[in-house]
C-alpha positions as CSV (number, residue, x, y, z in Angstrom):
1,M,-1.1,74.1,-88.7
2,P,-4.1,76.4,-86.6
3,I,-7.7,75.7,-86.8
4,D,-9.7,77.8,-89.1
5,I,-12.9,77.8,-88.4
6,D,-14.2,80.1,-91.4
7,G,-16.9,78.3,-93.2
8,M,-17.8,75.9,-90.1
9,H,-21.1,76.0,-88.4
10,W,-21.8,74.7,-84.7
11,L,-24.4,71.8,-84.1
12,N,-25.6,72.2,-80.6
13,A,-22.9,74.9,-79.8
14,P,-21.8,74.7,-75.9
15,Q,-22.2,77.7,-73.6
16,A,-18.4,77.7,-73.3
17,W,-15.9,77.8,-76.2
18,E,-12.9,79.8,-77.4
19,M,-10.5,80.4,-80.3
20,N,-7.2,81.4,-79.0
21,Q,-4.2,81.2,-81.2
22,G,-5.8,78.7,-83.4
23,R,-6.5,76.4,-81.1
24,L,-10.3,75.5,-80.1
25,F,-10.9,75.2,-76.5
26,V,-14.3,73.8,-75.2
27,R,-16.3,72.8,-72.1
28,S,-19.4,70.5,-72.8
29,D,-23.0,71.5,-71.7
30,N,-24.8,69.0,-69.1
31,K,-25.4,65.4,-70.4
32,T,-24.8,65.7,-74.0
33,D,-24.3,62.9,-76.5
34,F,-24.8,61.3,-79.9
35,W,-26.5,57.9,-80.0
36,Q,-29.4,56.2,-81.9
37,E,-31.4,53.4,-80.3
38,T,-29.2,50.2,-80.2
39,Y,-29.0,48.4,-77.0
40,Y,-29.8,51.6,-74.9
41,G,-33.0,52.4,-76.4
42,F,-32.7,56.0,-76.3
43,H,-32.1,58.6,-79.3
44,R,-29.8,61.4,-78.4
45,D,-28.5,64.3,-80.9
46,D,-27.8,66.7,-78.5
47,G,-23.7,66.6,-78.7
48,H,-21.3,69.3,-79.5
49,F,-20.0,69.4,-83.2
50,L,-18.4,72.0,-85.4
51,G,-18.8,71.0,-88.9
52,K,-17.4,72.2,-92.3
53,P,-19.3,71.2,-95.5
54,R,-17.6,68.6,-97.8
55,R,-19.2,66.8,-100.9
56,S,-17.0,63.8,-102.5
57,D,-14.4,62.0,-100.8
58,F,-11.7,63.5,-98.5
59,T,-9.3,62.8,-95.7
60,A,-9.8,64.6,-92.5
61,E,-7.8,64.7,-89.5
62,V,-7.9,66.1,-85.9
63,T,-5.5,66.4,-83.2
64,F,-6.9,67.0,-79.5
65,V,-6.3,66.7,-75.8
66,G,-9.2,65.8,-73.3
67,H,-9.5,66.3,-69.6
68,Y,-11.5,62.7,-69.2
69,Q,-12.7,62.3,-65.8
70,E,-16.1,60.7,-66.0
71,L,-17.9,57.8,-67.7
72,Y,-18.2,58.5,-71.3
73,D,-16.3,61.5,-71.6
74,Q,-15.4,62.0,-75.2
75,A,-13.7,63.9,-77.9
76,G,-12.7,63.5,-81.3
77,L,-14.1,63.7,-85.2
78,M,-17.5,63.5,-86.4
79,I,-18.6,63.2,-89.8
80,R,-22.5,63.7,-90.4
81,H,-25.4,63.6,-92.9
82,D,-28.0,64.2,-90.4
83,A,-29.1,62.5,-86.9
84,R,-29.5,58.7,-88.3
85,H,-26.5,59.1,-90.4
86,W,-22.8,60.0,-89.0
87,M,-19.7,58.3,-87.5
88,K,-17.8,59.8,-84.5
89,C,-14.2,58.7,-83.6
90,G,-11.8,59.6,-80.8
91,I,-11.4,59.2,-77.2
92,E,-14.0,57.6,-74.9
93,Y,-13.4,57.4,-71.3
94,T,-14.9,54.0,-69.9
95,D,-14.0,51.4,-67.4
96,G,-11.7,53.9,-65.7
97,A,-9.7,54.3,-68.8
98,K,-9.3,56.2,-72.1
99,H,-10.3,54.0,-75.0
100,F,-10.2,54.7,-78.8
101,S,-14.0,54.4,-79.8
102,V,-15.7,54.4,-82.8
103,V,-19.9,54.8,-83.5
104,V,-21.0,54.6,-87.0
105,T,-24.8,55.2,-87.3
106,N,-26.6,54.1,-90.3
107,G,-30.2,54.4,-88.7
108,N,-29.1,52.8,-85.6
109,S,-25.8,53.3,-83.7
110,D,-23.1,50.6,-83.3
111,W,-19.8,51.0,-80.8
112,S,-16.4,49.5,-81.0
113,A,-13.7,50.4,-78.6
114,F,-10.1,49.1,-77.4
115,R,-8.3,50.4,-74.3
116,L,-5.4,52.4,-74.7
117,D,-2.5,51.3,-72.3
118,H,0.1,53.6,-72.6
119,D,0.3,56.9,-71.5
120,F,-0.3,60.2,-73.9
121,D,-1.3,63.8,-74.1
122,A,-2.5,64.6,-77.5
123,M,-4.5,62.1,-79.9
124,S,-4.9,62.6,-83.5
125,V,-7.5,60.6,-85.6
126,R,-7.6,60.6,-89.6
127,V,-10.6,59.5,-91.6
128,T,-10.6,58.8,-95.2
129,R,-13.7,58.7,-97.4
130,N,-13.5,56.7,-100.3
131,G,-16.8,55.7,-102.1
132,D,-18.9,53.5,-99.6
133,A,-16.0,53.3,-96.9
134,L,-14.4,55.3,-94.0
135,F,-11.2,54.2,-93.3
136,I,-10.4,55.3,-89.8
137,Q,-7.0,55.7,-88.2
138,Y,-5.3,56.9,-85.0
139,R,-2.1,57.7,-83.3
140,T,-0.9,59.1,-80.0
141,D,1.9,61.9,-79.5
142,Q,3.7,58.9,-78.5
143,M,3.5,57.1,-81.6
144,R,4.9,57.7,-85.2
145,E,2.9,55.4,-87.6
146,W,-0.8,55.5,-88.1
147,R,-2.7,52.4,-87.0
148,M,-5.8,51.3,-88.3
149,A,-9.1,51.2,-85.9
150,R,-11.6,50.6,-88.5
151,L,-13.0,50.2,-91.8
152,A,-16.7,51.1,-91.8
153,W,-19.6,51.0,-94.4
154,F,-20.8,54.3,-94.9
155,D,-24.0,54.9,-97.3
156,P,-22.2,56.3,-100.6
157,M,-25.6,58.2,-101.6
158,L,-25.2,60.5,-98.7
159,E,-23.2,63.3,-100.5
160,E,-23.5,66.2,-98.6
161,L,-21.9,66.0,-95.3
162,A,-20.3,68.0,-92.4
163,V,-17.0,66.9,-90.8
164,G,-14.9,68.3,-87.9
165,P,-14.4,68.3,-84.1
166,A,-17.1,66.7,-81.7
167,F,-17.0,66.3,-78.1
168,C,-19.9,65.0,-75.5
169,S,-20.5,64.1,-71.8
170,P,-23.2,62.0,-71.6
171,Q,-22.7,61.8,-67.5
172,R,-22.1,65.6,-66.4
173,E,-21.3,69.2,-67.6
174,G,-18.0,70.7,-67.9
175,F,-15.7,68.3,-69.8
176,E,-13.2,70.3,-71.2
177,A,-10.8,69.5,-74.3
178,E,-8.7,71.4,-76.8
179,F,-8.6,70.9,-80.4
180,L,-5.2,71.6,-81.7
181,H,-5.4,70.7,-85.4
182,F,-7.9,69.9,-87.9
183,S,-7.6,69.8,-92.1
184,L,-10.1,68.5,-94.3
185,T,-8.7,67.6,-97.5
186,D,-9.0,65.4,-101.0
187,P,-8.2,61.8,-100.0
188,V,-4.5,60.9,-99.0
189,S,-4.5,57.4,-100.1
190,R,-6.8,54.1,-101.0
191,D,-3.9,52.1,-99.3
192,I,-4.9,50.3,-96.4
193,H,-1.7,48.3,-95.5
């Protein structure tokens, strides 16, 4: 399914992006990131995010390809209320390899990541919001089944959210990614197993 950006809005639009045959091609600006305080002591809210408004529970999916080269190059999916309440997940390049990464920010940010040791081109992520929880899953173009990455608490009082593709390059400019698919629907299921 091609990406339809009608009704979607940029937060920190990159200087270089285009839609072509239903795909979103992007190139990051210099030293962009999303992070709040923890460990590093800085506040960054200048990453690139194309969000679609959503209230109530949902399932969001995005499929993307990135040209990861430098530390912390990243692409994936973001769910956002404001600068202090958001979640991003996807691929982040660290320690010379692609990792599946999740950052949840409820005032302050946390970060979990695990290395993906098999070769792949496209990554898909799926996040289902049910009440106070975000159920985060992933699969690559070399996998058939969705795998669980994390079940995270997210404030159920935050009803007005934006959901969509996000990408950053905290150490450089010029990280390139291609988003192939994005969907936002009612929740697919409450099942975890």
